[in-house]
C-alpha positions in Angstrom: -82.9 -40.0 134.6 -80.2 -40.5 137.2 -81.3 -40.3 140.8 -80.6 -36.6 141.3 -82.5 -35.7 138.2 -85.4 -38.0 139.1 -85.8 -36.5 142.5 -85.5 -33.0 141.2 -88.3 -33.7 138.7 -90.4 -35.3 141.5 -90.0 -32.3 143.8 -91.0 -30.0 140.9 -94.4 -31.7 140.9 -95.2 -30.1 144.2 -96.3 -27.1 142.2 -99.5 -29.1 141.4 -100.3 -28.8 145.1 -102.5 -31.1 147.2 -105.5 -32.6 145.4 -107.7 -34.7 147.6 -109.6 -37.4 145.6 -109.3 -41.0 144.6 -109.9 -41.0 140.8 -106.4 -39.7 140.1 -104.5 -42.1 142.3 -106.6 -45.0 141.2 -105.9 -44.3 137.5 -102.2 -43.8 138.2 -101.9 -47.0 140.2 -103.8 -49.0 137.6 -101.8 -47.7 134.6 -98.5 -48.1 136.5 -99.4 -51.7 137.5 -98.8 -50.7 141.1 -101.7 -52.2 143.0 -100.6 -54.9 145.5 -100.5 -58.5 144.3 -103.2 -61.0 145.3 -102.4 -62.4 148.7 -100.4 -59.4 150.0 -101.9 -58.0 153.2 -102.4 -54.2 153.5 -102.7 -52.3 156.8 -104.0 -48.7 156.4 -103.3 -46.2 159.2 -105.0 -42.9 159.7 -105.3 -40.5 162.6 -103.9 -37.2 163.9 -101.0 -38.2 166.1 -98.9 -41.3 166.5 -99.4 -42.7 163.0 -95.7 -42.8 162.2 -94.7 -44.4 165.5 -97.4 -47.0 165.2 -96.4 -47.8 161.7 -92.8 -48.1 162.7 -93.7 -50.5 165.5 -95.8 -52.7 163.2 -93.0 -52.8 160.7 -90.4 -53.7 163.3 -92.5 -56.4 164.9 -93.6 -57.9 161.5 -90.0 -58.1 160.4 -89.1 -59.8 163.6 -91.8 -62.3 162.8 -90.1 -63.1 159.4 -92.5 -61.0 157.3 -91.1 -59.1 154.3 -92.7 -55.7 155.0 -93.1 -52.6 152.9 -93.6 -49.3 154.8 -94.9 -46.1 153.2 -94.8 -43.0 155.4 -94.6 -39.2 155.0 -93.0 -36.7 155.2 -89.4 -37.6 155.1 -87.0 -35.8 157.5 -83.8 -35.7 155.5 -83.8 -38.0 152.4 -86.8 -38.6 150.2 -86.1 -42.3 150.2 -87.1 -42.5 153.9 -90.7 -42.6 152.8 -90.3 -46.0 151.1 -88.8 -49.0 152.9 -88.7 -52.7 152.5 -87.5 -54.8 155.4 -86.2 -51.6 157.1 -84.1 -50.6 154.1 -84.8 -47.4 152.0 -85.6 -47.9 148.3 -82.2 -48.0 146.5 -81.3 -44.9 144.4 -81.2 -46.9 141.2 -84.7 -48.4 141.8 -86.0 -45.0 142.8 -84.6 -43.3 139.6 -85.9 -46.1 137.4 -89.4 -45.9 138.8 -89.6 -42.2 138.6 -88.3 -42.2 135.0 -91.1 -44.5 134.0 -93.6 -42.5 136.1 -92.6 -39.2 134.5 -93.3 -40.6 131.0 -96.7 -41.8 132.2 -97.6 -38.6 134.0 -96.9 -36.5 130.9 -100.0 -38.0 129.2 -102.3 -37.9 132.3 -104.7 -35.0 132.8 -104.8 -33.7 135.5 -101.1 -34.3 136.3 -100.6 -36.5 139.3 -99.5 -34.9 142.5 -96.2 -35.4 144.3 -97.9 -37.6 146.9 -99.7 -39.7 144.3 -96.5 -40.3 142.4 -94.7 -41.2 145.6 -97.5 -43.7 146.5 -97.3 -45.3 143.1 -93.5 -45.6 143.2 -93.7 -47.2 146.7 -96.3 -49.8 145.7 -94.5 -50.8 142.5 -91.3 -51.2 144.6 -93.1 -53.3 147.2 -94.4 -55.6 144.5 -90.9 -55.9 142.9 -89.5 -56.7 146.4 -92.1 -59.4 146.9 -93.5 -58.0 150.2 -95.9 -60.1 152.2 -97.2 -57.1 154.2 -97.7 -53.5 153.3 -98.2 -50.7 155.8 -99.6 -47.4 154.5 -99.7 -44.2 156.5 -102.2 -41.7 155.2 -100.8 -38.3 154.1 -103.9 -36.3 155.2 -107.3 -37.2 156.4 -108.5 -40.5 154.9 -111.7 -40.2 152.8 -109.9 -38.6 149.9 -106.3 -39.4 150.7 -104.5 -41.2 147.9 -103.6 -44.1 150.1 -107.3 -44.9 150.4 -107.3 -45.9 146.7 -105.5 -49.1 147.9 -107.8 -51.7 149.2 -106.9 -52.5 152.8 -107.3 -55.7 154.9 -107.0 -54.0 158.3 -107.7 -50.3 159.1 -106.1 -48.6 162.1 -107.0 -45.3 163.7 -104.6 -43.5 166.0 -105.7 -40.7 168.3 -107.8 -38.1 166.4 -107.7 -34.4 167.2 -107.9 -31.0 165.4 -105.4 -30.6 162.6 -105.4 -29.7 158.9 -108.7 -27.9 159.6 -108.6 -26.0 156.3 -108.9 -29.4 154.5 -110.8 -31.7 156.9 -113.2 -29.5 158.8 -113.1 -27.4 162.0 -114.8 -29.8 164.4 -113.7 -33.1 165.9 -116.7 -34.8 164.5 -116.0 -33.6 160.9 -112.3 -34.6 161.1 -113.2 -38.0 162.6 -115.6 -38.6 159.7 -112.9 -37.9 157.2 -110.4 -40.2 158.9 -113.0 -43.0 159.7 -113.8 -43.0 156.0 -110.8 -45.4 155.4 -113.0 -48.1 156.9 -114.2 -50.8 154.5 -117.2 -53.1 154.5 -116.5 -56.2 156.6 -112.8 -55.3 157.2 -111.5 -55.2 160.8 -110.8 -51.9 162.5 -108.5 -51.3 165.4 -108.7 -47.9 167.1 -106.8 -46.1 169.9 -108.8 -44.7 172.7 -110.7 -41.6 171.3 -112.6 -38.6 172.6 -116.3 -39.2 172.9 -117.3 -37.2 169.8 -114.7 -39.1 167.8 -115.6 -42.5 169.2 -119.2 -42.0 168.3 -118.4 -41.2 164.6 -116.1 -44.3 164.4 -118.7 -46.6 165.9 -121.4 -45.3 163.6 -119.2 -45.7 160.5 -118.1 -49.2 161.5 -121.7 -50.2 162.2 -122.9 -49.0 158.9 -120.2 -51.0 157.1 -120.5 -54.0 159.3 -116.8 -53.7 160.0 -115.6 -55.5 163.2 -114.4 -52.7 165.5 -112.0 -53.0 168.5 -110.9 -50.1 170.7 -107.6 -50.5 172.6 -108.4 -50.3 176.3 -105.0 -50.9 177.9 -101.3 -50.0 177.4 -99.0 -52.8 176.3 -97.2 -53.8 179.4 -94.3 -56.2 180.0 -92.3 -55.1 177.0 -89.5 -52.5 176.7 -90.4 -49.9 174.0 -87.4 -48.2 172.4 -89.4 -45.0 171.6 -89.6 -42.7 174.7 -92.8 -41.5 176.3 -95.6 -43.3 178.2 -97.9 -42.7 175.2 -95.8 -45.1 173.1 -97.1 -48.1 175.2 -100.6 -47.2 173.9 -99.2 -47.1 170.3 -97.5 -50.4 170.9 -100.8 -52.0 172.0 -102.5 -50.6 168.9 -99.7 -52.0 166.7 -99.8 -55.5 168.2 -103.6 -55.6 167.9 -103.5 -54.6 164.3 -100.9 -57.2 163.4 -102.9 -59.8 165.2 -105.9 -58.9 163.0 -103.7 -59.1 160.0 -102.8 -62.7 160.9 -99.2 -61.9 161.3 -97.7 -64.9 163.3 -96.9 -63.1 166.6 -95.1 -64.5 169.5 -93.5 -63.0 172.7 -90.0 -63.0 171.3 -90.8 -61.2 168.1 -92.9 -58.5 169.8 -90.1 -58.1 172.4 -87.4 -57.8 169.8 -89.4 -55.5 167.5 -90.4 -53.0 170.2 -86.9 -53.0 171.7 -85.3 -52.2 168.4 -87.9 -49.9 166.7 -86.6 -46.6 165.5 -88.6 -43.5 164.5 -86.3 -40.5 164.1 -87.5 -37.0 165.0 -90.0 -38.0 167.6 -88.5 -37.1 171.0 -85.2 -38.1 169.5 -82.3 -37.5 172.0 -78.8 -36.5 170.9 -76.5 -36.7 174.0 -74.0 -33.8 174.3 -71.2 -36.1 173.5 -72.6 -36.8 170.0 -72.9 -33.1 168.8 -69.8 -31.0 168.2 -69.8 -27.8 170.3 -72.7 -28.9 172.5 -72.4 -29.2 176.3 -76.0 -30.2 176.8 -78.4 -32.8 175.4 -80.5 -32.0 172.3 -84.0 -33.3 171.7 -85.9 -33.2 168.4 -89.7 -33.6 168.3 -92.2 -32.9 165.5 -95.1 -31.8 167.8 -97.2 -29.7 165.3 -100.6 -29.6 167.0 -101.9 -29.1 170.5 -102.4 -32.8 171.3 -98.9 -33.7 170.2 -97.6 -30.8 172.2 -99.3 -32.1 175.3 -97.8 -35.5 174.8 -94.4 -33.9 174.3 -94.7 -31.9 177.5 -95.5 -35.1 179.5 -92.5 -36.9 177.9 -90.2 -34.0 178.6 -91.2 -33.9 182.3 -90.6 -37.7 182.4 -87.2 -37.4 180.7 -85.9 -34.1 182.2 -87.7 -33.7 185.6 -87.3 -30.2 187.0 -85.4 -28.9 183.9 -86.4 -26.3 181.4 -85.3 -26.1 177.8 -83.8 -23.6 175.4 -86.5 -24.1 172.8 -86.0 -23.6 169.1 -89.4 -23.4 167.4 -90.9 -23.0 164.0 -94.1 -23.9 162.2 -95.9 -23.8 158.9 -99.2 -22.1 158.0 -102.6 -23.3 159.2 -101.4 -24.8 162.5 -102.9 -23.9 165.9 -99.9 -21.9 167.0 -101.5 -20.5 170.1 -102.6 -24.0 171.2 -99.2 -25.5 170.5 -97.3 -22.8 172.3 -99.6 -22.8 175.3 -98.5 -26.4 175.9 -94.8 -25.9 175.1 -93.9 -22.4 176.5 -93.9 -23.7 180.2 -91.2 -26.1 179.2 -88.8 -23.4 178.2 -86.5 -20.9 179.9 -86.0 -19.2 176.6 -87.5 -19.5 173.1 -85.6 -19.0 169.8 -87.8 -18.6 166.7 -86.7 -19.2 163.1 -88.5 -19.7 159.8 -88.7 -23.3 158.5 -87.2 -23.9 155.1 -90.6 -24.2 153.4 -92.8 -22.0 151.3 -95.5 -22.2 154.0 -93.2 -21.0 156.8 -94.8 -18.8 159.4 -92.9 -15.5 159.9 -91.2 -15.2 163.3 -93.3 -12.2 164.2 -96.4 -14.3 163.9 -94.9 -17.1 165.9 -94.1 -14.6 168.7 -97.6 -13.1 168.6 -99.0 -16.6 169.4 -97.1 -16.9 172.7 -99.3 -17.1 175.8 -99.2 -14.5 178.5 -96.2 -15.0 180.8 -94.2 -16.8 178.2 -90.4 -16.8 178.7 -88.1 -14.4 176.8 -87.9 -15.0 173.1 -85.7 -14.0 170.2 -86.1 -14.3 166.4 -83.5 -15.4 163.9 -83.3 -15.6 160.1 -82.6 -19.3 159.9 -82.3 -22.5 162.0 -78.5 -22.4 162.2 -78.5 -19.0 163.9 -81.3 -20.0 166.3 -79.6 -23.2 167.2 -76.3 -21.6 167.9 -78.0 -19.1 170.2 -79.8 -21.8 172.1 -76.6 -23.7 172.7 -75.1 -20.7 174.5 -77.7 -21.0 177.3 -76.3 -24.2 178.6 -79.8 -25.6 179.0 -81.0 -28.7 177.3 -82.1 -27.8 173.8 -85.5 -28.7 172.5 -86.0 -28.3 168.7 -89.7 -28.6 168.1 -92.7 -27.8 165.9 -92.8 -28.5 162.2 -91.3 -31.8 161.0 -89.7 -29.8 158.3 -87.7 -28.0 161.0 -86.9 -31.3 162.7 -85.6 -32.6 159.4 -83.3 -29.6 158.8 -82.0 -29.9 162.4 -81.4 -33.6 162.1 -79.5 -33.2 158.9 -77.3 -30.6 160.6 -76.7 -32.8 163.6 -75.9 -35.9 161.6 -74.1 -33.9 158.9 -76.4 -35.3 156.2 -77.5 -33.9 152.9 -80.9 -32.3 153.4 -83.6 -32.6 150.8 -86.2 -30.0 151.8 -89.7 -30.6 150.7 -93.0 -28.6 150.8 -95.1 -31.7 151.3 
């Protein structure tokens, strides 16, 4: 298959849905010869918020230290190949097509058929092996205990802040969700955790104790370094990233940490597009994938820091199963007006349901049939535009702003 055919086949496997469990991915990784080679260090990252930013920081610092680093994250914003990077470079189209062609033949004889996420993980790990990576950073897709990435033995486990999200899959209490995510811990392997709520911390401590896994909680922000990603919370993520790399025996020094943090990029997370960079815009535009209440709180704090005293023309959309009321309670005070639109996804929440979730006293709102119409209306206000909610919306917006070819995905 050529690249376009290969990606079309891969996206068609989303019809198999999400299947949590490790037997399927273990079999696929074994038969595809995709497990990491002996001597390759694996860092496994789970949590509710900050996973991507923390992974991006670890990758940037490790590369500054001379490590050949493989990075697996999800979802992508614009192009599928964003999910699989070696030394900061996306997997080439030719390598992606070749790997997916081989995986398609393998999947045809496997029952049950591997899922989109399992296939993506296998493709990434095979590519990391072919590229002779020294270090692999894996971001969980959902949860931890039964996430496909947990089929890969890790050397260091990392937990970012844990809150309520994906409750239909992971449980409806903090303790239940924490137990799912803390299940990535392995006997005797070091664990680095961000500061956690008391109920979450207790679960992590109990799990680590049972497994005799050395546990360290981050207690201070990383100060003395400029972090390219905006928001005070990123200094906590930076502290987590540095501690994890230290546990992974990456040869850190001041210069490499400084360079990595100053040059790290993680699109779609409070990403600022100045007015001068967007045709037809007279105001700045911010993209942020805040899709749960905790992330919305962090976004609100970052907004007040970046735009003190200013309100936004907010374009918002979400997918099903999210705590819409909780998210919009945090975000509505940031806005002078709100523009709803459906995200380009089969799980899109109708605009009427988005509007129904607004808190009392929310600013005026309008509904539109697609992102383009909502964005055009927001631009007419003259206020800074905040495009927020689902990462699928952020991806569509970023593709429009950068004039890129958008590959929409359901997962």
